[in-house]
C-alpha positions in Angstrom: -12.3 9.7 12.9 -9.6 12.4 13.4 -6.2 11.1 11.6 -3.6 13.3 12.0 -1.2 13.4 9.0 2.6 13.3 9.6 4.5 16.3 8.5 5.6 15.5 5.0 9.3 15.9 6.4 8.7 12.4 8.2 7.5 10.6 5.2 9.4 7.2 4.6 8.8 4.3 2.3 9.8 1.0 3.6 9.7 -2.5 2.5 9.9 -5.5 4.7 10.5 -9.1 3.8 8.0 -10.3 6.7 4.7 -9.4 8.1 4.7 -6.6 10.5 2.5 -6.3 13.7 -1.1 -4.3 13.1 -0.9 -3.1 16.2 2.2 -0.4 15.0 -0.5 1.2 12.8 -3.8 3.2 13.1 -6.0 1.1 10.4 -8.3 3.1 8.8 -9.8 0.9 6.4 -8.9 -2.2 5.1 -9.2 -5.1 2.0 -8.0 -8.7 1.5 -7.6 -9.8 -2.2 -6.6 -13.5 -2.8 -6.2 -14.1 -6.7 -4.4 -17.3 -8.0 -1.3 -18.5 -6.0 -1.3 -15.1 -3.6 -3.2 -13.0 -1.4 -2.8 -9.6 -0.1 -4.4 -7.4 2.7 -4.3 -3.4 1.8 -4.4 -1.1 4.5 -5.2 2.4 4.6 -3.5 4.1 7.8 -3.1 7.5 9.5 0.1 8.2 8.0 -0.2 6.4 4.4 -0.6 2.5 4.0 0.5 -1.0 4.5 0.4 -3.5 2.1 1.3 -7.4 3.2 1.7 -9.6 0.2 1.9 -13.1 0.5 2.9 -16.1 -1.9 4.0 -19.6 -1.4 5.8 -19.0 1.9 6.9 -15.5 1.0 5.9 -12.1 2.5 6.9 -8.8 1.4 5.4 -5.7 3.3 5.2 -1.9 1.8 4.7 0.6 4.2 4.2 4.2 3.3 4.0 6.2 6.2 5.8 8.0 9.1 9.4 7.5 11.1 7.3 7.8 14.0 7.2 5.7 15.9 10.3 4.0 14.3 9.9 0.5 13.2 12.2 -2.3 13.4 15.3 -2.7 11.0 15.0 -6.6 11.0 14.3 -8.4 7.7 13.7 -4.3 6.1 14.8 -4.5 2.4 14.4 -1.0 1.4 14.2 2.5 3.1 13.7 5.9 1.5 13.0 9.5 2.7 10.0 10.5 0.5 11.9 13.4 -0.8 11.8 13.1 -5.0 10.7 10.7 -7.3 12.3 7.1 -6.7 12.3 4.1 -8.1 13.4 0.6 -7.2 13.2 -3.4 -7.6 13.8 -6.3 -5.5 14.2 -9.8 -7.0 12.6 -12.3 -4.4 13.6 -16.2 -3.6 11.8 -18.2 -6.1 11.6 -15.8 -8.9 9.3 -13.3 -7.7 9.7 -9.6 -8.0 8.6 -6.2 -6.3 8.9 -2.9 -8.0 8.0 0.4 -7.0 8.3 4.0 -7.9 6.8 6.6 -5.8 7.3 10.6 -5.7 5.7 13.5 -3.1 4.8 16.3 -5.4 4.1 19.5 -4.0 1.2 21.7 -6.0 -0.5 25.0 -5.8 -3.8 24.9 -3.6 -6.1 25.5 -6.6 -4.5 22.5 -7.7 -4.4 20.3 -4.9 -8.3 21.0 -4.2 -8.6 20.1 -8.0 -6.6 16.8 -7.6 -8.7 16.1 -3.8 -12.0 16.2 -5.7 -10.8 14.0 -8.6 -9.7 11.3 -5.8 -13.0 11.5 -3.8 -14.7 11.0 -7.3 -12.8 8.1 -8.2 -13.0 6.5 -4.3 -16.8 6.6 -4.9 -16.8 4.3 -8.0 -13.7 2.5 -7.3 -10.9 1.4 -5.2 -10.3 2.0 -1.2 -10.7 5.8 0.0 -10.6 7.1 3.3 -11.2 10.8 4.1 -10.1 12.4 7.5 -11.6 15.0 9.4 -10.1 18.6 9.0 -7.1 18.6 11.8 -5.3 21.9 10.0 -6.3 25.2 8.9 -7.5 24.0 5.9 -11.9 23.3 6.1 -11.0 19.8 4.2 -9.4 16.7 5.5 -6.6 14.7 3.8 -7.9 12.0 2.0 -6.2 8.4 1.1 -7.3 6.7 -2.2 -5.8 3.1 -3.8 -7.0 1.1 -6.1 -5.7 -2.5 -6.8 -5.7 -4.4 -10.0 -4.9 -8.1 -10.0 -4.2 -10.5 -12.3 -3.6 -14.1 -12.2 0.4 -13.5 -11.9 0.7 -10.1 -10.8 -1.1 -7.3 -8.5 -0.7 -3.6 -9.4 -1.3 -1.2 -6.7 -1.7 2.8 -7.1 -1.7 4.7 -3.9 -2.5 8.5 -3.4 -2.3 10.3 0.1 -3.1 13.9 0.3 -1.4 16.4 3.0 -3.4 19.5 2.9 -1.3 21.5 5.6 1.7 21.3 2.8 -0.6 20.8 -0.2 1.2 17.5 -1.2 0.4 14.5 -2.7 2.7 11.0 -1.8 1.8 9.0 -5.0 3.0 5.6 -5.2 2.7 2.6 -7.6 3.9 -0.8 -6.6 3.9 -4.5 -8.7 4.3 -7.5 -7.2 5.0 -10.6 -9.5 5.1 -14.3 -9.8 7.7 -16.1 -11.5 
């Protein structure tokens, strides 16, 4: 699948207090998780990822992706351009909590290719990995790697999305917690 990554200048990180329509995204890989009282759908998209987490009638949807096409502002709880390191927290009704930290890291080309290799090796033994066809001036395409850890009262998600044309890696860590 040739998935064209957005330019890093277009990257945004968003959180919604509702589900989003799946047809808004080009889904490359998906996984469902159920643990204790919560469930989640984790999807790697052509631009990043979508995580939809549900607990006791509450739905949180995290989107790491592009500004194009723009998503609705309805029940959007968080919106950040991905420029530097950022962390935030949202306390939800019923005592549930969402925390995130993310950053876009630009690295030297040699370091970038080492990161690509390490993520590929990790993806062969754990987590979700999707490799994109090369769409730019480099021979190797972008990749997305997501590792999910579940516990009875929380779900932790680490995501890495690479952008070869910019020698950049979008890294995020999200925590969904029950009261």
